[in-house]
PyMOL Python script that loads the backbone (N, CA, C, O; Angstrom):
from pymol import cmd

cmd.read_pdbstr("""\
ATOM      1  N   UNK A   1      10.369 -17.774   5.407  1.00  0.00           N
ATOM      2  CA  UNK A   1      10.159 -16.962   5.003  1.00  0.00           C
ATOM      3  C   UNK A   1       8.865 -16.188   4.433  1.00  0.00           C
ATOM      4  O   UNK A   1       8.550 -16.640   3.332  1.00  0.00           O
ATOM      5  N   UNK A   2       8.144 -15.289   4.819  1.00  0.00           N
ATOM      6  CA  UNK A   2       7.211 -14.442   4.929  1.00  0.00           C
ATOM      7  C   UNK A   2       7.383 -14.013   3.047  1.00  0.00           C
ATOM      8  O   UNK A   2       8.217 -13.493   2.305  1.00  0.00           O
ATOM      9  N   UNK A   3       6.067 -14.599   2.961  1.00  0.00           N
ATOM     10  CA  UNK A   3       5.620 -14.564   1.128  1.00  0.00           C
ATOM     11  C   UNK A   3       4.673 -12.915   0.676  1.00  0.00           C
ATOM     12  O   UNK A   3       3.494 -13.159   0.935  1.00  0.00           O
ATOM     13  N   UNK A   4       4.759 -11.824   0.274  1.00  0.00           N
ATOM     14  CA  UNK A   4       3.730 -10.696   0.088  1.00  0.00           C
ATOM     15  C   UNK A   4       3.646 -10.478  -1.056  1.00  0.00           C
ATOM     16  O   UNK A   4       4.637 -10.236  -1.745  1.00  0.00           O
ATOM     17  N   UNK A   5       2.470 -10.516  -1.503  1.00  0.00           N
ATOM     18  CA  UNK A   5       1.649 -10.472  -2.670  1.00  0.00           C
ATOM     19  C   UNK A   5       2.427  -8.820  -3.049  1.00  0.00           C
ATOM     20  O   UNK A   5       2.877  -7.962  -2.289  1.00  0.00           O
ATOM     21  N   UNK A   6       2.346  -8.868  -4.283  1.00  0.00           N
ATOM     22  CA  UNK A   6       3.493  -7.751  -5.188  1.00  0.00           C
ATOM     23  C   UNK A   6       2.242  -6.081  -4.655  1.00  0.00           C
ATOM     24  O   UNK A   6       2.589  -5.208  -3.859  1.00  0.00           O
ATOM     25  N   UNK A   7       1.219  -6.116  -5.210  1.00  0.00           N
ATOM     26  CA  UNK A   7       0.068  -5.509  -5.250  1.00  0.00           C
ATOM     27  C   UNK A   7      -1.000  -5.605  -3.896  1.00  0.00           C
ATOM     28  O   UNK A   7      -1.494  -6.607  -3.378  1.00  0.00           O
ATOM     29  N   UNK A   8      -1.128  -4.354  -3.589  1.00  0.00           N
ATOM     30  CA  UNK A   8      -2.226  -3.818  -2.368  1.00  0.00           C
ATOM     31  C   UNK A   8      -2.029  -2.635  -1.795  1.00  0.00           C
ATOM     32  O   UNK A   8      -1.015  -1.944  -1.699  1.00  0.00           O
ATOM     33  N   UNK A   9      -3.092  -2.488  -1.435  1.00  0.00           N
ATOM     34  CA  UNK A   9      -3.517  -1.131  -0.343  1.00  0.00           C
ATOM     35  C   UNK A   9      -3.765  -1.519   1.253  1.00  0.00           C
ATOM     36  O   UNK A   9      -4.427  -2.508   1.567  1.00  0.00           O
ATOM     37  N   UNK A  10      -3.200  -0.691   2.155  1.00  0.00           N
ATOM     38  CA  UNK A  10      -2.788  -1.390   3.146  1.00  0.00           C
ATOM     39  C   UNK A  10      -2.823  -0.045   3.915  1.00  0.00           C
ATOM     40  O   UNK A  10      -2.672   1.033   3.340  1.00  0.00           O
ATOM     41  N   UNK A  11      -3.092  -0.207   5.637  1.00  0.00           N
ATOM     42  CA  UNK A  11      -2.987   0.583   6.319  1.00  0.00           C
ATOM     43  C   UNK A  11      -2.512   0.379   7.644  1.00  0.00           C
ATOM     44  O   UNK A  11      -2.958  -0.480   8.405  1.00  0.00           O
ATOM     45  N   UNK A  12      -1.475   1.291   7.944  1.00  0.00           N
ATOM     46  CA  UNK A  12      -0.696   1.371   9.056  1.00  0.00           C
ATOM     47  C   UNK A  12      -1.144   1.266  10.278  1.00  0.00           C
ATOM     48  O   UNK A  12      -2.293   1.704  10.214  1.00  0.00           O
ATOM     49  N   UNK A  13      -0.967   1.006  11.159  1.00  0.00           N
ATOM     50  CA  UNK A  13      -1.250   1.358  13.109  1.00  0.00           C
ATOM     51  C   UNK A  13      -1.306   2.945  13.413  1.00  0.00           C
ATOM     52  O   UNK A  13      -2.138   3.400  14.199  1.00  0.00           O
ATOM     53  N   UNK A  14      -0.688   3.480  12.971  1.00  0.00           N
ATOM     54  CA  UNK A  14      -0.845   5.012  12.710  1.00  0.00           C
ATOM     55  C   UNK A  14      -1.918   5.690  11.870  1.00  0.00           C
ATOM     56  O   UNK A  14      -2.228   6.881  11.821  1.00  0.00           O
ATOM     57  N   UNK A  15      -2.264   4.949  11.413  1.00  0.00           N
ATOM     58  CA  UNK A  15      -3.315   5.097  10.338  1.00  0.00           C
ATOM     59  C   UNK A  15      -2.847   5.490   8.702  1.00  0.00           C
ATOM     60  O   UNK A  15      -3.709   5.716   7.853  1.00  0.00           O
ATOM     61  N   UNK A  16      -1.580   5.531   8.433  1.00  0.00           N
ATOM     62  CA  UNK A  16      -1.084   5.970   6.763  1.00  0.00           C
ATOM     63  C   UNK A  16      -1.949   5.195   6.258  1.00  0.00           C
ATOM     64  O   UNK A  16      -2.647   4.383   6.866  1.00  0.00           O
ATOM     65  N   UNK A  17      -1.929   5.478   4.836  1.00  0.00           N
ATOM     66  CA  UNK A  17      -2.690   4.603   3.643  1.00  0.00           C
ATOM     67  C   UNK A  17      -1.996   4.154   2.839  1.00  0.00           C
ATOM     68  O   UNK A  17      -2.282   5.044   2.037  1.00  0.00           O
ATOM     69  N   UNK A  18      -1.090   3.360   2.119  1.00  0.00           N
ATOM     70  CA  UNK A  18      -0.742   3.278   1.070  1.00  0.00           C
ATOM     71  C   UNK A  18      -1.020   2.108   0.148  1.00  0.00           C
ATOM     72  O   UNK A  18      -1.713   1.120   0.390  1.00  0.00           O
ATOM     73  N   UNK A  19      -0.421   2.373  -0.838  1.00  0.00           N
ATOM     74  CA  UNK A  19      -0.753   1.261  -1.812  1.00  0.00           C
ATOM     75  C   UNK A  19       0.555   0.999  -2.606  1.00  0.00           C
ATOM     76  O   UNK A  19       1.423   1.834  -2.858  1.00  0.00           O
ATOM     77  N   UNK A  20       0.540  -0.289  -2.948  1.00  0.00           N
ATOM     78  CA  UNK A  20       2.289  -1.272  -3.687  1.00  0.00           C
ATOM     79  C   UNK A  20       1.669  -1.657  -5.054  1.00  0.00           C
ATOM     80  O   UNK A  20       0.744  -2.440  -5.273  1.00  0.00           O
ATOM     81  N   UNK A  21       2.460  -0.857  -5.989  1.00  0.00           N
ATOM     82  CA  UNK A  21       1.480  -1.586  -7.659  1.00  0.00           C
ATOM     83  C   UNK A  21       2.862  -1.945  -7.629  1.00  0.00           C
ATOM     84  O   UNK A  21       3.810  -1.274  -7.221  1.00  0.00           O
ATOM     85  N   UNK A  22       2.836  -3.992  -8.498  1.00  0.00           N
ATOM     86  CA  UNK A  22       4.264  -4.045  -9.150  1.00  0.00           C
ATOM     87  C   UNK A  22       3.494  -4.134 -10.921  1.00  0.00           C
ATOM     88  O   UNK A  22       2.381  -4.484 -11.312  1.00  0.00           O
ATOM     89  N   UNK A  23       4.884  -3.565 -11.721  1.00  0.00           N
ATOM     90  CA  UNK A  23       4.229  -3.865 -12.972  1.00  0.00           C
ATOM     91  C   UNK A  23       4.979  -5.267 -13.454  1.00  0.00           C
ATOM     92  O   UNK A  23       5.777  -5.890 -12.754  1.00  0.00           O
ATOM     93  N   UNK A  24       4.476  -5.705 -15.056  1.00  0.00           N
ATOM     94  CA  UNK A  24       4.647  -6.591 -15.488  1.00  0.00           C
ATOM     95  C   UNK A  24       6.123  -7.090 -14.926  1.00  0.00           C
ATOM     96  O   UNK A  24       5.969  -8.141 -14.303  1.00  0.00           O
ATOM     97  N   UNK A  25       7.229  -6.748 -14.946  1.00  0.00           N
ATOM     98  CA  UNK A  25       8.440  -6.617 -15.068  1.00  0.00           C
ATOM     99  C   UNK A  25       9.132  -6.661 -13.444  1.00  0.00           C
ATOM    100  O   UNK A  25      10.290  -6.438 -13.090  1.00  0.00           O
ATOM    101  N   UNK A  26       8.150  -6.968 -12.794  1.00  0.00           N
ATOM    102  CA  UNK A  26       8.429  -7.091 -11.384  1.00  0.00           C
ATOM    103  C   UNK A  26       8.785  -5.831 -10.497  1.00  0.00           C
ATOM    104  O   UNK A  26       9.173  -5.994  -9.340  1.00  0.00           O
ATOM    105  N   UNK A  27       8.617  -4.271 -11.183  1.00  0.00           N
ATOM    106  CA  UNK A  27       9.163  -3.221 -11.009  1.00  0.00           C
ATOM    107  C   UNK A  27       8.242  -2.965  -9.601  1.00  0.00           C
ATOM    108  O   UNK A  27       7.276  -3.719  -9.484  1.00  0.00           O
ATOM    109  N   UNK A  28       8.431  -2.099  -8.669  1.00  0.00           N
ATOM    110  CA  UNK A  28       7.144  -1.796  -7.231  1.00  0.00           C
ATOM    111  C   UNK A  28       7.294  -0.213  -7.282  1.00  0.00           C
ATOM    112  O   UNK A  28       8.398   0.277  -7.045  1.00  0.00           O
ATOM    113  N   UNK A  29       6.272   0.544  -7.568  1.00  0.00           N
ATOM    114  CA  UNK A  29       5.883   1.659  -7.040  1.00  0.00           C
ATOM    115  C   UNK A  29       5.038   1.929  -5.925  1.00  0.00           C
ATOM    116  O   UNK A  29       4.193   1.078  -5.648  1.00  0.00           O
ATOM    117  N   UNK A  30       5.125   3.072  -5.164  1.00  0.00           N
ATOM    118  CA  UNK A  30       4.126   3.022  -3.628  1.00  0.00           C
ATOM    119  C   UNK A  30       3.685   4.477  -3.661  1.00  0.00           C
ATOM    120  O   UNK A  30       4.435   5.445  -3.786  1.00  0.00           O
ATOM    121  N   UNK A  31       2.586   4.493  -3.553  1.00  0.00           N
ATOM    122  CA  UNK A  31       1.959   5.975  -3.270  1.00  0.00           C
ATOM    123  C   UNK A  31       1.143   5.975  -1.849  1.00  0.00           C
ATOM    124  O   UNK A  31       0.569   4.945  -1.496  1.00  0.00           O
ATOM    125  N   UNK A  32       1.111   7.009  -1.144  1.00  0.00           N
ATOM    126  CA  UNK A  32       0.421   7.330  -0.135  1.00  0.00           C
ATOM    127  C   UNK A  32      -0.435   8.280  -0.192  1.00  0.00           C
ATOM    128  O   UNK A  32      -0.035   9.376  -0.583  1.00  0.00           O
ATOM    129  N   UNK A  33      -1.870   8.102   0.192  1.00  0.00           N
ATOM    130  CA  UNK A  33      -2.851   8.935   0.198  1.00  0.00           C
ATOM    131  C   UNK A  33      -2.482  10.017   1.162  1.00  0.00           C
ATOM    132  O   UNK A  33      -2.067   9.522   2.209  1.00  0.00           O
ATOM    133  N   UNK A  34      -2.491  11.324   1.168  1.00  0.00           N
ATOM    134  CA  UNK A  34      -2.631  12.334   1.535  1.00  0.00           C
ATOM    135  C   UNK A  34      -3.590  13.643   1.028  1.00  0.00           C
ATOM    136  O   UNK A  34      -3.564  14.102  -0.114  1.00  0.00           O
ATOM    137  N   UNK A  35      -4.443  14.140   2.141  1.00  0.00           N
ATOM    138  CA  UNK A  35      -4.852  14.990   1.681  1.00  0.00           C
ATOM    139  C   UNK A  35      -5.647  14.491   0.263  1.00  0.00           C
ATOM    140  O   UNK A  35      -5.421  14.893  -0.879  1.00  0.00           O
ATOM    141  N   UNK A  36      -6.523  13.613   0.647  1.00  0.00           N
ATOM    142  CA  UNK A  36      -7.708  12.815  -0.709  1.00  0.00           C
ATOM    143  C   UNK A  36      -7.268  12.851  -1.978  1.00  0.00           C
ATOM    144  O   UNK A  36      -7.909  13.136  -2.990  1.00  0.00           O
ATOM    145  N   UNK A  37      -5.355  12.337  -1.794  1.00  0.00           N
ATOM    146  CA  UNK A  37      -4.911  12.181  -3.623  1.00  0.00           C
ATOM    147  C   UNK A  37      -3.948  11.574  -3.215  1.00  0.00           C
ATOM    148  O   UNK A  37      -3.546  11.806  -2.075  1.00  0.00           O
ATOM    149  N   UNK A  38      -3.424  10.799  -3.883  1.00  0.00           N
ATOM    150  CA  UNK A  38      -2.280   9.564  -4.034  1.00  0.00           C
ATOM    151  C   UNK A  38      -1.232  10.795  -4.299  1.00  0.00           C
ATOM    152  O   UNK A  38      -1.591  11.899  -4.706  1.00  0.00           O
ATOM    153  N   UNK A  39       0.151  10.421  -3.996  1.00  0.00           N
ATOM    154  CA  UNK A  39       1.187  10.960  -3.609  1.00  0.00           C
ATOM    155  C   UNK A  39       2.241  10.180  -3.421  1.00  0.00           C
ATOM    156  O   UNK A  39       2.468   9.500  -2.420  1.00  0.00           O
ATOM    157  N   UNK A  40       3.337  10.340  -5.044  1.00  0.00           N
ATOM    158  CA  UNK A  40       4.309   8.853  -4.878  1.00  0.00           C
ATOM    159  C   UNK A  40       4.964   9.089  -3.619  1.00  0.00           C
ATOM    160  O   UNK A  40       4.998  10.033  -2.830  1.00  0.00           O
ATOM    161  N   UNK A  41       5.535   7.806  -3.682  1.00  0.00           N
ATOM    162  CA  UNK A  41       5.952   7.779  -2.022  1.00  0.00           C
ATOM    163  C   UNK A  41       7.606   7.363  -2.517  1.00  0.00           C
ATOM    164  O   UNK A  41       7.988   7.434  -3.686  1.00  0.00           O
ATOM    165  N   UNK A  42       8.466   6.921  -1.353  1.00  0.00           N
ATOM    166  CA  UNK A  42       9.560   6.390  -1.511  1.00  0.00           C
ATOM    167  C   UNK A  42       8.960   4.773  -1.506  1.00  0.00           C
ATOM    168  O   UNK A  42       7.883   4.380  -1.057  1.00  0.00           O
ATOM    169  N   UNK A  43      10.164   3.904  -2.235  1.00  0.00           N
ATOM    170  CA  UNK A  43       9.810   2.546  -2.547  1.00  0.00           C
ATOM    171  C   UNK A  43      10.181   1.615  -1.304  1.00  0.00           C
ATOM    172  O   UNK A  43       9.923   0.413  -1.373  1.00  0.00           O
ATOM    173  N   UNK A  44      10.560   1.956  -0.592  1.00  0.00           N
ATOM    174  CA  UNK A  44      11.322   1.695   1.101  1.00  0.00           C
ATOM    175  C   UNK A  44       9.996   1.530   2.004  1.00  0.00           C
ATOM    176  O   UNK A  44       9.909   0.784   2.980  1.00  0.00           O
ATOM    177  N   UNK A  45       9.168   2.211   1.590  1.00  0.00           N
ATOM    178  CA  UNK A  45       7.622   2.251   2.546  1.00  0.00           C
ATOM    179  C   UNK A  45       6.930   0.539   2.237  1.00  0.00           C
ATOM    180  O   UNK A  45       6.119   0.103   3.054  1.00  0.00           O
ATOM    181  N   UNK A  46       7.396  -0.453   0.833  1.00  0.00           N
ATOM    182  CA  UNK A  46       6.845  -1.804   1.079  1.00  0.00           C
ATOM    183  C   UNK A  46       7.053  -2.350   2.311  1.00  0.00           C
ATOM    184  O   UNK A  46       6.239  -3.048   2.916  1.00  0.00           O
ATOM    185  N   UNK A  47       8.014  -2.072   2.641  1.00  0.00           N
ATOM    186  CA  UNK A  47       8.581  -2.828   4.022  1.00  0.00           C
ATOM    187  C   UNK A  47       7.158  -2.977   5.140  1.00  0.00           C
ATOM    188  O   UNK A  47       6.679  -3.951   5.721  1.00  0.00           O
ATOM    189  N   UNK A  48       6.889  -1.927   5.113  1.00  0.00           N
ATOM    190  CA  UNK A  48       5.340  -1.691   6.412  1.00  0.00           C
ATOM    191  C   UNK A  48       4.215  -2.753   6.058  1.00  0.00           C
ATOM    192  O   UNK A  48       3.410  -3.192   6.879  1.00  0.00           O
ATOM    193  N   UNK A  49       4.290  -3.184   4.407  1.00  0.00           N
ATOM    194  CA  UNK A  49       3.233  -4.200   4.475  1.00  0.00           C
ATOM    195  C   UNK A  49       3.357  -5.585   5.348  1.00  0.00           C
ATOM    196  O   UNK A  49       2.448  -6.400   5.509  1.00  0.00           O
ATOM    197  N   UNK A  50       4.979  -5.684   5.989  1.00  0.00           N
ATOM    198  CA  UNK A  50       4.770  -6.723   7.220  1.00  0.00           C
ATOM    199  C   UNK A  50       4.961  -6.568   8.551  1.00  0.00           C
ATOM    200  O   UNK A  50       5.133  -7.484   9.356  1.00  0.00           O
ATOM    201  N   UNK A  51       4.932  -5.449   8.775  1.00  0.00           N
ATOM    202  CA  UNK A  51       4.823  -4.669  10.358  1.00  0.00           C
ATOM    203  C   UNK A  51       3.798  -5.205  10.958  1.00  0.00           C
ATOM    204  O   UNK A  51       2.795  -5.422  10.277  1.00  0.00           O
ATOM    205  N   UNK A  52       3.804  -5.567  12.458  1.00  0.00           N
ATOM    206  CA  UNK A  52       2.719  -5.309  12.621  1.00  0.00           C
ATOM    207  C   UNK A  52       2.064  -4.581  12.850  1.00  0.00           C
ATOM    208  O   UNK A  52       2.732  -3.567  13.053  1.00  0.00           O
ATOM    209  N   UNK A  53       0.637  -4.304  13.024  1.00  0.00           N
ATOM    210  CA  UNK A  53      -0.842  -3.677  13.121  1.00  0.00           C
ATOM    211  C   UNK A  53      -0.888  -3.146  11.887  1.00  0.00           C
ATOM    212  O   UNK A  53      -1.867  -2.406  11.793  1.00  0.00           O
ATOM    213  N   UNK A  54      -0.092  -3.218  10.647  1.00  0.00           N
ATOM    214  CA  UNK A  54      -0.523  -3.298   9.404  1.00  0.00           C
ATOM    215  C   UNK A  54      -1.127  -4.166   8.806  1.00  0.00           C
ATOM    216  O   UNK A  54      -0.751  -5.335   8.726  1.00  0.00           O
ATOM    217  N   UNK A  55      -2.479  -3.550   8.145  1.00  0.00           N
ATOM    218  CA  UNK A  55      -3.243  -4.652   7.855  1.00  0.00           C
ATOM    219  C   UNK A  55      -4.147  -3.913   5.858  1.00  0.00           C
ATOM    220  O   UNK A  55      -4.579  -2.805   5.542  1.00  0.00           O
ATOM    221  N   UNK A  56      -4.041  -5.108   5.152  1.00  0.00           N
ATOM    222  CA  UNK A  56      -3.912  -5.338   3.781  1.00  0.00           C
ATOM    223  C   UNK A  56      -5.748  -4.611   3.433  1.00  0.00           C
ATOM    224  O   UNK A  56      -6.817  -5.160   3.697  1.00  0.00           O
ATOM    225  N   UNK A  57      -5.600  -3.764   3.026  1.00  0.00           N
ATOM    226  CA  UNK A  57      -7.690  -3.150   2.999  1.00  0.00           C
ATOM    227  C   UNK A  57      -8.577  -4.225   1.925  1.00  0.00           C
ATOM    228  O   UNK A  57      -8.225  -4.548   0.790  1.00  0.00           O
ATOM    229  N   UNK A  58      -9.455  -4.532   2.438  1.00  0.00           N
ATOM    230  CA  UNK A  58     -10.135  -5.631   1.461  1.00  0.00           C
ATOM    231  C   UNK A  58     -10.434  -4.783   0.329  1.00  0.00           C
ATOM    232  O   UNK A  58     -10.203  -3.591   0.532  1.00  0.00           O
ATOM    233  N   UNK A  59     -10.919  -5.111  -0.892  1.00  0.00           N
ATOM    234  CA  UNK A  59     -11.836  -4.903  -2.187  1.00  0.00           C
ATOM    235  C   UNK A  59     -12.784  -3.275  -1.366  1.00  0.00           C
ATOM    236  O   UNK A  59     -12.508  -2.114  -1.667  1.00  0.00           O
ATOM    237  N   UNK A  60     -13.613  -3.601  -0.582  1.00  0.00           N
ATOM    238  CA  UNK A  60     -14.493  -2.801  -0.726  1.00  0.00           C
ATOM    239  C   UNK A  60     -14.428  -2.075   0.579  1.00  0.00           C
ATOM    240  O   UNK A  60     -15.334  -1.686   1.316  1.00  0.00           O
ATOM    241  N   UNK A  61     -13.031  -1.985   0.685  1.00  0.00           N
ATOM    242  CA  UNK A  61     -12.386  -0.748   1.093  1.00  0.00           C
ATOM    243  C   UNK A  61     -12.068   0.299   0.584  1.00  0.00           C
ATOM    244  O   UNK A  61     -12.417   1.446   0.862  1.00  0.00           O
ATOM    245  N   UNK A  62     -11.127  -0.232  -0.479  1.00  0.00           N
ATOM    246  CA  UNK A  62     -10.488   0.230  -1.769  1.00  0.00           C
ATOM    247  C   UNK A  62     -11.458   1.008  -2.509  1.00  0.00           C
ATOM    248  O   UNK A  62     -11.192   2.177  -2.787  1.00  0.00           O
ATOM    249  N   UNK A  63     -12.491   0.513  -2.836  1.00  0.00           N
ATOM    250  CA  UNK A  63     -13.254   1.360  -3.511  1.00  0.00           C
ATOM    251  C   UNK A  63     -13.752   1.877  -3.025  1.00  0.00           C
ATOM    252  O   UNK A  63     -14.772   2.192  -3.639  1.00  0.00           O
ATOM    253  N   UNK A  64     -13.660   2.495  -1.566  1.00  0.00           N
ATOM    254  CA  UNK A  64     -13.860   3.866  -0.986  1.00  0.00           C
ATOM    255  C   UNK A  64     -12.658   4.363  -0.942  1.00  0.00           C
ATOM    256  O   UNK A  64     -12.757   5.243  -0.087  1.00  0.00           O
ATOM    257  N   UNK A  65     -11.847   4.359  -1.229  1.00  0.00           N
ATOM    258  CA  UNK A  65     -10.647   5.611  -1.617  1.00  0.00           C
ATOM    259  C   UNK A  65     -10.876   5.909  -2.464  1.00  0.00           C
ATOM    260  O   UNK A  65     -11.710   5.456  -3.248  1.00  0.00           O
ATOM    261  N   UNK A  66      -9.799   7.266  -2.608  1.00  0.00           N
ATOM    262  CA  UNK A  66      -9.965   8.505  -4.002  1.00  0.00           C
ATOM    263  C   UNK A  66      -9.386   7.124  -4.967  1.00  0.00           C
ATOM    264  O   UNK A  66      -9.156   6.046  -4.418  1.00  0.00           O
ATOM    265  N   UNK A  67      -9.262   7.258  -5.934  1.00  0.00           N
ATOM    266  CA  UNK A  67      -9.073   6.859  -7.180  1.00  0.00           C
ATOM    267  C   UNK A  67      -7.750   7.587  -7.667  1.00  0.00           C
ATOM    268  O   UNK A  67      -7.326   7.399  -8.808  1.00  0.00           O
TER     269      UNK A  67
END
""", "prot")
cmd.dss("prot")
cmd.show_as("cartoon", "prot")
cmd.util.cbc("prot")
cmd.orient("prot")
């Protein structure tokens, strides 16, 4: 079984950037970067974290993104 940390920012092979946040109760929320702003996205996107070609962004890369 593959373990994936709950929160993070990722880039898919096609270039989509998304972030996953896990609250204290374990609930996930997802945002997608569109036109330099974060837009709420469907939770099913979290599965892309383990897709071939998806990479987790480093803290330095995340700092360069809009808040």
